[in-house]
N, CA, C and O atoms as a MOPAC input file, in Angstrom:
PM7 MOZYME 1SCF
protein

 N    -11.35600 1    21.46100 1   -44.51600 1
 C    -10.36600 1    20.63800 1   -44.37200 1
 C     -8.94400 1    21.00400 1   -44.15400 1
 O     -8.36100 1    20.55800 1   -43.16500 1
 N     -8.24700 1    21.90100 1   -45.13200 1
 C     -7.15000 1    22.58900 1   -44.57200 1
 C     -7.57300 1    22.67500 1   -43.12000 1
 O     -7.13800 1    21.88700 1   -42.28100 1
 N     -8.41200 1    23.62500 1   -42.84400 1
 C     -8.63600 1    23.93000 1   -41.56900 1
 C     -8.48400 1    23.90000 1   -40.38500 1
 O     -8.27100 1    24.67500 1   -39.45400 1
 N     -8.75700 1    21.93600 1   -40.73900 1
 C     -8.91200 1    20.87500 1   -39.45900 1
 C     -7.41800 1    20.51800 1   -39.34800 1
 O     -6.88600 1    20.07900 1   -38.32800 1
 N     -6.68300 1    20.81000 1   -40.75900 1
 C     -5.50600 1    20.02100 1   -40.67200 1
 C     -4.64500 1    20.83400 1   -39.80300 1
 O     -4.02300 1    20.28100 1   -38.89700 1
 N     -4.49800 1    22.87900 1   -40.12200 1
 C     -4.44600 1    23.44700 1   -39.87700 1
 C     -4.13500 1    23.59500 1   -37.73700 1
 O     -3.17400 1    23.81400 1   -36.99900 1
 N     -5.55200 1    23.32200 1   -37.58500 1
 C     -5.88500 1    23.19100 1   -36.13700 1
 C     -5.37000 1    22.20900 1   -35.48700 1
 O     -5.03500 1    22.53300 1   -34.34800 1
 N     -5.02500 1    20.32400 1   -35.96900 1
 C     -4.59100 1    19.66100 1   -35.83600 1
 C     -2.93500 1    20.14200 1   -35.09000 1
 O     -2.42800 1    20.08000 1   -33.97000 1
 N     -2.48300 1    20.67400 1   -36.59000 1
 C     -0.66800 1    21.54900 1   -35.99800 1
 C     -0.97900 1    22.26000 1   -35.11300 1
 O     -0.70100 1    21.73800 1   -34.03300 1
 N     -1.40900 1    23.17400 1   -35.02600 1
 C     -1.18500 1    24.27900 1   -33.94500 1
 C     -1.43600 1    23.15900 1   -32.71300 1
 O     -0.47500 1    22.94100 1   -31.97600 1
 N     -2.61800 1    22.48700 1   -32.48400 1
 C     -2.72500 1    22.03100 1   -31.28500 1
 C     -1.43100 1    21.23600 1   -31.17800 1
 O     -0.47600 1    21.88400 1   -30.75000 1
 N     -1.16900 1    19.70400 1   -31.54400 1
 C      0.03000 1    19.26100 1   -31.67700 1
 C      1.55200 1    20.13900 1   -30.70900 1
 O      2.28800 1    19.80900 1   -29.77900 1
 N      1.35900 1    21.70200 1   -31.85600 1
 C      2.75500 1    22.37800 1   -31.25500 1
 C      2.46400 1    23.47800 1   -29.50100 1
 O      2.93300 1    23.86200 1   -28.43000 1
 N      1.51200 1    23.46700 1   -30.28400 1
 C      1.06900 1    24.12200 1   -28.34300 1
 C      1.48200 1    23.21300 1   -27.04000 1
 O      1.94900 1    23.56400 1   -25.95700 1
 N      1.15500 1    21.97900 1   -27.52100 1
 C      0.91300 1    20.74100 1   -27.00800 1
 C      2.62700 1    20.57500 1   -26.83100 1
 O      3.21700 1    20.62500 1   -25.75200 1
 N      3.23100 1    20.37700 1   -28.11800 1
 C      4.51700 1    19.76000 1   -27.25200 1
 C      5.15400 1    21.59900 1   -26.89700 1
 O      5.84000 1    21.30800 1   -25.91700 1
 N      5.28500 1    22.65700 1   -27.00200 1
 C      5.76600 1    23.75000 1   -26.81700 1
 C      5.51000 1    23.67100 1   -25.07000 1
 O      6.36100 1    24.31400 1   -24.45500 1
 N      4.62400 1    23.08500 1   -24.33100 1
 C      3.88500 1    23.32900 1   -23.48300 1
 C      3.02800 1    24.65700 1   -22.97400 1
 O      2.93900 1    25.32300 1   -21.94200 1
 N      2.54200 1    24.65200 1   -24.09700 1
 C      1.64100 1    26.44600 1   -24.74200 1
 C      0.51300 1    26.53100 1   -23.35600 1
 O      0.32300 1    27.49800 1   -22.61800 1
 N     -0.21700 1    24.98700 1   -23.30700 1
 C     -1.05400 1    24.62400 1   -22.91300 1
 C     -1.44400 1    24.42200 1   -21.16700 1
 O     -2.51300 1    24.21500 1   -20.59300 1
 N     -0.02000 1    24.59300 1   -20.67100 1
 C      0.56100 1    24.63500 1   -19.35300 1
 C      0.92600 1    23.39400 1   -19.30000 1
 O      0.83500 1    22.55100 1   -20.19300 1
 N      1.61100 1    23.21100 1   -17.56600 1
 C      1.56900 1    21.86100 1   -17.31100 1
 C      1.14400 1    21.26700 1   -15.95300 1
 O      0.91300 1    22.09200 1   -15.06900 1
 N      0.99300 1    19.82400 1   -15.62200 1
 C      0.43200 1    19.97400 1   -14.03800 1
 C      1.17200 1    19.84800 1   -13.52200 1
 O      2.03300 1    19.10100 1   -13.98700 1
 N      1.38500 1    20.40900 1   -12.31500 1
 C      2.15700 1    20.35200 1   -11.37900 1
 C      1.76600 1    20.09000 1    -9.45300 1
 O      1.14400 1    20.84300 1    -8.70400 1
 N      2.27300 1    19.05100 1    -9.22000 1
 C      1.73700 1    18.30700 1    -7.81800 1
 C      2.66800 1    19.06100 1    -6.88700 1
 O      3.77300 1    19.59900 1    -6.96100 1
 N      1.51600 1    18.81400 1    -5.77900 1
 C      2.96700 1    19.51600 1    -4.66200 1
 C      3.31000 1    18.88400 1    -3.92500 1
 O      2.42400 1    18.68900 1    -3.09200 1
 N      4.72800 1    18.08000 1    -3.58800 1
 C      5.27600 1    17.23200 1    -3.01400 1
 C      6.08600 1    17.40900 1    -1.94500 1
 O      6.76900 1    18.37900 1    -1.61500 1
 N      5.90400 1    16.21200 1    -1.38100 1
 C      7.16700 1    17.38700 1    -0.11900 1
 C      7.26800 1    15.64100 1     0.45700 1
 O      6.24800 1    14.95100 1     0.47400 1
 N      8.98600 1    14.94100 1     1.02200 1
 C      8.96000 1    13.85100 1     1.85500 1
 C      8.76900 1    14.35700 1     3.42700 1
 O      9.15500 1    15.32600 1     4.08000 1
 N      7.83400 1    12.98300 1     3.71900 1
 C      7.44000 1    13.32000 1     5.13700 1
 C      8.22100 1    12.69900 1     5.84700 1
 O      8.16600 1    13.19800 1     6.97200 1
 N      9.03200 1    11.75200 1     5.80900 1
 C      9.89900 1    10.50200 1     6.64300 1
 C     10.67100 1     9.47200 1     5.30100 1
 O     10.11900 1     9.29600 1     4.21500 1
 N     11.90700 1     8.93500 1     5.64600 1
 C     12.90000 1     8.57300 1     5.44500 1
 C     13.19200 1     7.40600 1     6.27500 1
 O     13.73500 1     7.75900 1     7.32200 1
 N     13.01600 1     6.06700 1     6.18000 1
 C     14.16200 1     4.70500 1     6.48700 1
 C     13.94400 1     3.56100 1     5.04400 1
 O     13.10500 1     3.12600 1     4.25500 1
 N     15.85200 1     3.48100 1     5.55300 1
 C     16.85500 1     3.14700 1     4.48800 1
 C     16.38700 1     3.98700 1     3.03300 1
 O     16.36000 1     5.15800 1     2.65400 1
 N     16.05200 1     2.67500 1     2.49300 1
 C     16.18300 1     3.14900 1     0.95400 1
 C     15.30900 1     3.55000 1     0.35800 1
 O     15.21100 1     3.93600 1    -0.80700 1
 N     14.15500 1     3.41700 1     1.71300 1
 C     12.35400 1     3.82700 1     1.52100 1
 C     12.45000 1     5.64200 1     1.97300 1
 O     13.18900 1     6.42500 1     2.57000 1
 N     11.33800 1     5.61000 1     1.32500 1
 C     10.48400 1     7.31300 1     1.65600 1
 C      8.88500 1     7.56300 1     1.64800 1
 O      8.29200 1     6.84500 1     0.84400 1
 N      8.31100 1     8.19800 1     2.18400 1
 C      7.03300 1     8.17900 1     2.43300 1
 C      6.77100 1     9.72200 1     2.14000 1
 O      7.21200 1    10.45100 1     3.02900 1
 N      6.17000 1    10.34700 1     1.12400 1
 C      6.13000 1    11.82400 1     0.28800 1
 C      4.76300 1    11.99300 1     0.37700 1
 O      4.14400 1    10.94800 1     0.58000 1
 N      3.91800 1    13.30100 1     0.25600 1
 C      2.84200 1    13.85600 1     0.63800 1
 C      2.92100 1    14.24500 1    -0.88700 1
 O      4.03800 1    14.71300 1    -1.10600 1
 N      2.07700 1    14.21800 1    -2.11000 1
 C      1.75900 1    14.37000 1    -3.08700 1
 C      0.02500 1    14.87300 1    -3.33500 1
 O     -0.95500 1    14.15500 1    -3.53300 1
 N      0.09100 1    15.90500 1    -3.26500 1
 C     -1.22000 1    16.46200 1    -3.29900 1
 C     -2.53100 1    16.29000 1    -2.32400 1
 O     -3.71300 1    16.49000 1    -2.60400 1
 N     -1.88100 1    15.81200 1    -0.96500 1
 C     -2.32600 1    15.36700 1    -0.15500 1
 C     -2.47800 1    14.03600 1    -0.14000 1
 O     -3.17800 1    13.58900 1     0.76800 1
 N     -2.03900 1    13.33600 1    -0.85300 1
 C     -2.00200 1    10.94600 1    -0.63700 1
 C     -0.60400 1    10.87100 1    -0.20300 1
 O      0.32700 1    11.44700 1    -0.76600 1
 N     -0.54100 1    10.34500 1     0.52800 1
 C      0.82500 1     9.37500 1     1.13900 1
 C      1.10200 1     8.78900 1    -0.43600 1
 O      0.37700 1     8.94300 1    -1.41900 1
 N      2.25200 1     8.14900 1    -0.35100 1
 C      2.73400 1     7.71300 1    -1.69800 1
 C      4.22100 1     7.36400 1    -1.03600 1
 O      5.09100 1     8.21700 1    -0.86400 1
 N      4.39100 1     5.58900 1    -0.60800 1
 C      5.49200 1     5.26200 1    -0.26500 1
 C      6.46100 1     4.46500 1    -1.14700 1
 O      6.08000 1     3.60900 1    -1.94600 1
 N      7.63700 1     4.77800 1    -0.96200 1
 C      8.75900 1     4.37900 1    -2.34400 1
 C      9.09300 1     3.64300 1    -1.14400 1
 O      9.23000 1     4.09200 1    -0.00600 1
 N      9.27500 1     1.70100 1    -1.81000 1
 C     10.12100 1     1.21800 1    -1.09800 1
 C     11.48400 1     0.49100 1    -2.25000 1
 O     11.37400 1     0.52300 1    -3.47600 1
 N     12.39500 1     0.03100 1    -1.69700 1
 C     13.40900 1    -0.26600 1    -1.94000 1
 C     14.14900 1    -1.68900 1    -1.51600 1
 O     14.00200 1    -1.91800 1    -0.31600 1
 N     14.67600 1    -2.38800 1    -2.00800 1
 C     15.57200 1    -3.45400 1    -1.59300 1
 C     15.70800 1    -4.91000 1    -1.32500 1
 O     16.03900 1    -5.59900 1    -2.29000 1
 N     15.54200 1    -5.40300 1    -0.37000 1
 C     15.51100 1    -7.02800 1    -0.41300 1
 C     14.00300 1    -7.42900 1    -0.12600 1
 O     13.58600 1    -6.36100 1     0.32000 1
 N     13.02500 1    -8.22000 1    -0.10600 1
 C     11.64200 1    -8.44700 1    -0.01300 1
 C     11.66200 1    -7.79500 1     1.36800 1
 O     10.86100 1    -6.87500 1     1.53200 1
 N     12.41000 1    -8.11300 1     2.32300 1
 C     11.95100 1    -8.08400 1     3.98500 1
 C     12.13200 1    -5.96800 1     4.14800 1
 O     11.37400 1    -5.06400 1     4.49900 1
 N     13.20000 1    -6.03500 1     3.78100 1
 C     13.76900 1    -4.75000 1     4.22600 1
 C     12.64200 1    -4.00300 1     2.88900 1
 O     13.34900 1    -3.10200 1     2.43600 1
 N     11.70800 1    -3.98500 1     2.34700 1
 C     11.06600 1    -3.18400 1     1.35300 1
 C      9.88600 1    -3.45900 1     2.58200 1
 O      9.42100 1    -2.42800 1     3.06600 1
 N      9.40600 1    -4.65900 1     3.08100 1
 C      8.73200 1    -4.88100 1     3.96300 1
 C      9.00300 1    -3.88300 1     5.18800 1
 O      8.11100 1    -3.03700 1     5.14400 1
 N     10.02900 1    -3.58500 1     6.46700 1
 C     10.28600 1    -3.24900 1     7.34100 1
 C     10.03600 1    -1.70200 1     7.27000 1
 O      9.47700 1    -1.04400 1     8.14700 1
 N     10.68400 1    -1.08800 1     5.74500 1
 C     10.33000 1     0.20500 1     5.32700 1
 C      8.96000 1     1.05300 1     5.44700 1
 O      8.70600 1     2.18900 1     5.84700 1
 N      8.05700 1    -0.19600 1     4.82800 1
 C      7.09000 1     0.19300 1     4.66200 1
 C      6.06400 1    -0.02200 1     6.40800 1
 O      5.33400 1     0.89200 1     6.79300 1
 N      6.18100 1    -0.98900 1     7.00700 1
 C      6.00400 1    -0.47900 1     8.24400 1
 C      6.35000 1     0.38800 1     9.66400 1
 O      5.60100 1     0.61600 1    10.61400 1
 N      7.64900 1     0.75400 1     9.47100 1
 C      8.30500 1     1.80900 1    10.01100 1
 C      7.53900 1     3.09300 1     9.35500 1
 O      7.01900 1     3.90400 1    10.12000 1
 N      7.47300 1     3.26500 1     8.07200 1
 C      7.40000 1     4.50700 1     7.86500 1
 C      4.88400 1     5.27900 1     7.70300 1
 O      4.17800 1     6.27500 1     7.54800 1
 N      4.84200 1     3.66100 1     7.93000 1
 C      3.73200 1     3.68800 1     8.02400 1
 C      2.66200 1     3.05800 1     9.04900 1
 O      1.45800 1     2.80600 1     9.07700 1
 N      3.99300 1     2.93200 1    10.02100 1
 C      3.40500 1     2.76200 1    11.39900 1
 C      2.06400 1     2.35600 1    12.13000 1
 O      1.36100 1     1.40200 1    12.46400 1
 N      2.16200 1     3.44000 1    12.14600 1
 C      0.06900 1     4.05600 1    12.83600 1
 C     -0.74300 1     3.53000 1    12.48000 1
 O     -1.65600 1     3.28900 1    13.26900 1
 N     -0.85200 1     2.95700 1    10.72600 1
 C     -1.50600 1     3.28300 1     9.90100 1
 C     -1.29000 1     1.35400 1    10.09400 1
 O     -2.42600 1     0.88500 1    10.16700 1
 N     -0.34100 1     0.34900 1    10.17700 1
 C     -0.76300 1    -0.27000 1     9.70000 1
 C     -0.59200 1    -1.16000 1    11.08600 1
 O     -0.40100 1    -2.35500 1    10.86200 1
 N     -0.62800 1    -0.77200 1    12.49900 1
 C     -1.27600 1    -1.08000 1    13.83000 1
 C     -2.64300 1    -0.74500 1    14.01500 1
 O     -3.28400 1    -1.39100 1    14.84300 1
 N     -3.33500 1     0.41100 1    13.19600 1
 C     -4.44600 1     0.52800 1    13.26800 1
 C     -5.21900 1    -0.31400 1    12.66400 1
 O     -6.29000 1    -0.64800 1    13.17200 1
 N     -4.77100 1    -0.82200 1    11.40500 1
 C     -5.12000 1    -1.42300 1    10.41100 1
 C     -5.31500 1    -3.17800 1    11.30200 1
 O     -6.37700 1    -3.80100 1    11.27500 1
 N     -4.01900 1    -3.68900 1    12.03000 1
 C     -4.29300 1    -4.67800 1    12.71100 1
 C     -4.83200 1    -4.92100 1    14.12800 1
 O     -4.77400 1    -5.81200 1    14.97400 1
 N     -5.47000 1    -3.51600 1    13.96300 1
 C     -6.21400 1    -3.75700 1    15.82500 1
 C     -7.97500 1    -3.66000 1    14.98600 1
 O     -8.87500 1    -4.21400 1    15.61700 1
 N     -8.28700 1    -3.09900 1    13.88300 1
 C     -9.38700 1    -2.77100 1    13.84900 1
 C    -10.15700 1    -4.44200 1    12.56300 1
 O    -11.30100 1    -4.66500 1    12.16800 1
 N     -8.65500 1    -5.30700 1    12.30700 1
 C     -9.22400 1    -6.49500 1    11.97900 1
 C     -9.34000 1    -7.62700 1    13.28800 1
 O    -10.16000 1    -8.52200 1    13.49200 1
 N     -8.66800 1    -7.37000 1    13.72700 1
 C     -8.82100 1    -8.50500 1    15.17000 1
 C     -9.76800 1    -7.62400 1    15.71500 1
 O    -10.85700 1    -8.03000 1    15.30800 1
 N     -9.96500 1    -6.43200 1    16.56500 1
 C    -10.95300 1    -6.00400 1    17.33600 1
 C    -11.87700 1    -5.86700 1    17.27200 1
 O    -12.69800 1    -6.49300 1    17.94300 1
 N    -12.20200 1    -4.82600 1    16.28400 1
 C    -13.17000 1    -4.59700 1    15.38400 1
 C    -14.11300 1    -5.51900 1    14.28200 1
 O    -15.31800 1    -5.77000 1    14.30700 1
 N    -13.06600 1    -5.90800 1    13.32100 1
 C    -14.51800 1    -7.12100 1    11.97700 1
 C    -13.97800 1    -8.28200 1    12.87400 1
 O    -14.94000 1    -9.02900 1    12.69400 1
 N    -13.13300 1    -9.01500 1    13.73000 1
 C    -13.42900 1    -9.73100 1    14.49400 1
 C    -14.74000 1   -10.50400 1    15.22100 1
 O    -14.95700 1   -11.71500 1    15.25800 1
 N    -15.67300 1    -9.22200 1    15.87700 1
 C    -16.56000 1    -9.55000 1    16.19400 1
 C    -18.01100 1   -10.07300 1    15.29800 1
 O    -19.00900 1   -10.73700 1    15.57800 1
 N    -17.41500 1    -9.26000 1    13.90200 1
 C    -18.70300 1   -10.14100 1    12.85900 1
 C    -18.14400 1   -11.06800 1    12.29700 1
 O    -18.30300 1   -10.82500 1    11.10100 1
 N    -17.23200 1   -12.56400 1    12.45400 1
 C    -16.80100 1   -14.00800 1    12.30300 1
 C    -17.21300 1   -14.58100 1    14.02600 1
 O    -16.54300 1   -14.54400 1    15.05800 1
 N    -18.81100 1   -15.17200 1    13.70200 1
 C    -18.66500 1   -15.89200 1    14.77700 1
 C    -19.43600 1   -17.65200 1    13.94900 1
 O    -20.29000 1   -17.95500 1    13.11500 1
 N    -18.70600 1   -18.16900 1    14.62300 1
 C    -19.18000 1   -19.99700 1    14.57500 1
 C    -19.51000 1   -20.60900 1    16.13200 1
 O    -18.75100 1   -21.23000 1    16.87600 1
 N    -20.59000 1   -20.29900 1    16.29400 1
 C    -20.70700 1   -20.61500 1    17.52800 1
 C    -21.33700 1   -21.42500 1    17.90100 1
 O    -22.43000 1   -21.52000 1    17.34300 1
 N    -21.05200 1   -22.32900 1    18.89700 1
 C    -21.91100 1   -23.26900 1    19.19800 1
 C    -22.30500 1   -23.34600 1    20.97200 1
 O    -21.40500 1   -23.37600 1    21.81100 1
 N    -23.45400 1   -23.36600 1    21.26000 1
 C    -24.14100 1   -22.57600 1    22.46600 1
 C    -23.58400 1   -21.98600 1    23.06000 1
 O    -23.10200 1   -22.09400 1    24.18800 1
 N    -23.60100 1   -21.07100 1    22.11400 1
 C    -23.58700 1   -20.13900 1    22.71900 1
 C    -21.45900 1   -19.33600 1    22.93600 1
 O    -21.11700 1   -18.21100 1    23.30300 1
 N    -20.68300 1   -20.39500 1    22.56400 1
 C    -19.37500 1   -20.04400 1    22.57100 1
 C    -18.67000 1   -20.00700 1    21.12600 1
 O    -19.08100 1   -20.73200 1    20.22000 1
 N    -17.77000 1   -19.27400 1    20.98600 1
 C    -17.21700 1   -18.44500 1    19.55000 1
 C    -15.87000 1   -19.30400 1    19.13000 1
 O    -14.67900 1   -19.05900 1    19.32000 1
 N    -16.42100 1   -20.21300 1    18.59800 1
 C    -15.29500 1   -21.40600 1    18.43300 1
 C    -14.05100 1   -20.85100 1    17.34500 1
 O    -13.06100 1   -21.53600 1    17.08900 1
 N    -14.28400 1   -19.58800 1    16.80900 1
 C    -13.76300 1   -19.11800 1    15.65500 1
 C    -12.73700 1   -17.91500 1    16.02800 1
 O    -13.15700 1   -16.78300 1    16.26800 1
 N    -11.58900 1   -18.19400 1    16.05400 1
 C    -10.55900 1   -17.46700 1    16.84000 1
 C     -9.85500 1   -16.72600 1    15.37200 1
 O     -9.41600 1   -17.10600 1    14.28600 1
 N    -10.00000 1   -15.84100 1    15.88600 1
 C     -9.56800 1   -15.01600 1    13.92400 1
 C     -7.70500 1   -15.02500 1    13.94500 1
 O     -7.16100 1   -14.83900 1    12.85600 1
 N     -6.77200 1   -15.25100 1    15.24300 1
 C     -5.73900 1   -15.39400 1    14.78200 1
 C     -5.49100 1   -16.74900 1    14.37300 1
 O     -4.72400 1   -17.02600 1    13.45100 1
 N     -6.12100 1   -17.59000 1    15.03700 1
 C     -6.14200 1   -19.21100 1    14.24500 1
 C     -6.43200 1   -19.61000 1    13.00500 1
 O     -5.85900 1   -20.53300 1    12.42600 1
 N     -7.89900 1   -18.50100 1    12.27000 1
 C     -8.59100 1   -18.54600 1    11.02000 1
 C     -7.11800 1   -17.53200 1    10.53500 1
 O     -6.12000 1   -18.12400 1    10.12500 1
 N     -7.12300 1   -16.83800 1    10.58100 1
 C     -5.74900 1   -16.57400 1     9.61900 1
 C     -4.48300 1   -17.54700 1     8.94200 1
 O     -4.24300 1   -17.91000 1     7.79000 1
 N     -3.59300 1   -17.84300 1    10.68800 1
 C     -3.61200 1   -18.78300 1    10.91400 1
 C     -3.86900 1   -20.41000 1     9.78300 1
 O     -2.83000 1   -20.74400 1     9.21500 1
 N     -4.57200 1   -20.92400 1     9.61700 1
 C     -4.92500 1   -21.71100 1     9.39700 1
 C     -4.97100 1   -21.32200 1     7.36700 1
 O     -4.43600 1   -21.92300 1     6.43600 1
 N     -5.49000 1   -20.59800 1     7.38200 1
 C     -5.34400 1   -19.90300 1     6.02500 1
 C     -4.04600 1   -19.17100 1     5.23000 1
 O     -3.92800 1   -18.94600 1     4.02500 1
 N     -3.18200 1   -18.90200 1     6.26000 1
 C     -2.42100 1   -18.98700 1     5.81100 1
 C     -1.19100 1   -20.22000 1     5.41100 1
 O     -0.42000 1   -20.37400 1     4.46400 1
 N     -1.40300 1   -20.77200 1     6.34000 1
 C     -1.03800 1   -22.66800 1     6.38100 1
 C     -1.34500 1   -23.40000 1     4.86000 1
 O     -0.64200 1   -24.05600 1     4.09200 1
 N     -2.40600 1   -23.05500 1     4.84300 1
 C     -2.97800 1   -23.66200 1     3.35800 1
 C     -2.20300 1   -22.86800 1     2.18900 1
 O     -1.42900 1   -23.45400 1     1.43200 1
 N     -2.38100 1   -21.94900 1     2.13100 1
 C     -1.84400 1   -21.09700 1     1.02300 1
 C     -0.29500 1   -20.84500 1     0.82000 1
 O      0.02600 1   -20.43100 1    -0.29400 1
 N      0.51300 1   -21.00400 1     1.57500 1
 C      1.85000 1   -20.62900 1     1.71800 1
 C      2.10400 1   -21.84100 1     0.60500 1
 O      3.23400 1   -21.58500 1     0.19000 1
 N      1.75100 1   -22.73400 1     0.08000 1
 C      2.81700 1   -23.71300 1    -1.24300 1
 C      2.47800 1   -22.82500 1    -2.31600 1
 O      3.13800 1   -22.88200 1    -3.35400 1
 N      1.62800 1   -22.09300 1    -2.21000 1
 C      1.02000 1   -21.24600 1    -2.94500 1
 C      1.40000 1   -20.05700 1    -3.64500 1
 O      1.50200 1   -19.72200 1    -4.82500 1
 N      1.65000 1   -19.30200 1    -2.03000 1
 C      2.58300 1   -17.80300 1    -2.29600 1
 C      4.26200 1   -18.31100 1    -2.01400 1
 O      4.84800 1   -18.97400 1    -1.15800 1
 N      4.67700 1   -17.47300 1    -3.45100 1
 C      6.50500 1   -17.30900 1    -3.30100 1
 C      6.75300 1   -16.81300 1    -1.88000 1
 O      6.11900 1   -15.88700 1    -1.37300 1
 N      7.76500 1   -17.52900 1    -1.24900 1
 C      8.50700 1   -16.92400 1     0.36600 1
 C      9.11600 1   -15.35900 1     0.21400 1
 O      9.53100 1   -14.81300 1     1.23700 1
 N      9.17000 1   -14.58000 1    -1.19000 1
 C      9.49900 1   -13.08400 1    -0.38000 1
 C      8.42700 1   -12.27100 1    -0.22200 1
 O      8.50200 1   -11.08800 1     0.11000 1
 N      7.05000 1   -13.09900 1    -0.53700 1
 C      6.15600 1   -12.45300 1     0.16800 1
 C      6.02100 1   -12.55600 1     1.56800 1
 O      5.65700 1   -11.63900 1     2.30300 1
 N      6.27500 1   -13.50900 1     1.85700 1
 C      6.22000 1   -13.91000 1     3.75300 1
 C      7.47600 1   -13.06100 1     4.14500 1
 O      7.47200 1   -12.42600 1     5.20000 1
 N      8.80300 1   -13.04600 1     3.10200 1
 C     10.09800 1   -12.24900 1     3.98500 1
 C      9.07100 1   -10.66500 1     4.20300 1
 O      8.89100 1   -10.13700 1     5.30100 1
 N      8.53600 1   -10.16400 1     2.93900 1
 C      8.64500 1    -9.32900 1     3.22500 1
 C      6.93200 1    -8.58300 1     4.57100 1
 O      6.82600 1    -7.72200 1     5.44400 1
 N      6.12900 1    -9.47600 1     3.99700 1
 C      5.34300 1    -9.60100 1     5.64700 1
 C      5.82300 1    -9.22900 1     7.03800 1
 O      5.44000 1    -8.37500 1     7.83800 1
 N      7.12900 1   -10.46600 1     7.08200 1
 C      7.53200 1   -10.30600 1     8.16500 1
 C      7.86000 1    -8.99100 1     8.83600 1
 O      7.56800 1    -8.43100 1     9.89300 1
 N      9.11000 1    -8.56500 1     7.00700 1
 C      9.39600 1    -6.99100 1     7.61600 1
 C      8.57300 1    -5.88900 1     8.09700 1
 O      9.00600 1    -4.85800 1     8.61000 1
 N      7.14600 1    -6.23600 1     7.85600 1
 C      6.06200 1    -5.11900 1     7.44800 1
 C      6.33800 1    -4.90900 1     8.94900 1
 O      7.13200 1    -4.10900 1     9.44300 1
 N      5.08500 1    -6.26400 1     9.92500 1
 C      5.85100 1    -6.75100 1    11.39700 1
 C      6.21700 1    -6.20400 1    12.39400 1
 O      5.67400 1    -5.84900 1    13.44000 1
 N      7.95700 1    -6.12900 1    11.66600 1
 C      9.26900 1    -5.90000 1    12.44700 1
 C      8.98100 1    -4.65700 1    12.35400 1
 O      8.39200 1    -4.21400 1    13.33900 1
 N      9.25500 1    -3.69100 1    11.24400 1
 C      8.77100 1    -2.27400 1    11.09300 1
 C      7.58100 1    -2.25300 1    12.13900 1
 O      7.64800 1    -1.94200 1    13.32800 1
 N      6.81200 1    -2.53600 1    11.63200 1
 C      5.64900 1    -1.30100 1    12.42600 1
 C      6.09200 1    -1.83300 1    14.34500 1
 O      5.56700 1    -1.26900 1    15.30500 1
 N      6.69700 1    -2.50700 1    14.42600 1
 C      6.78700 1    -2.88800 1    16.24000 1
 C      5.97200 1    -3.67300 1    16.09500 1
 O      5.56900 1    -4.32900 1    17.05500 1

């Protein structure tokens, strides 16, 4: 029992003094926009945004412009091919119209700050 207590205390002491080593992440700032910035942490992109909902959205759109544009293109060009409601060979489902309808239905349940942030993302991404 005494050995277990001594080992436990030794382990606590090593952890407290850093004897077991500390994790170190390689970080570098990739880009800045307003109060926001994009950094690379061990190969992962980490987005930091700050400000009003619109400003945060704008920073997001500007700092990840290529990603936002590619995701939008993928949804409307690639994924849209999977969305089909056909009558006599005519596709009745337009993805933009479908998304607009969903957004209109949900609008009363979604706080305005989220729409402001999305408007900022769109403006920032161009």
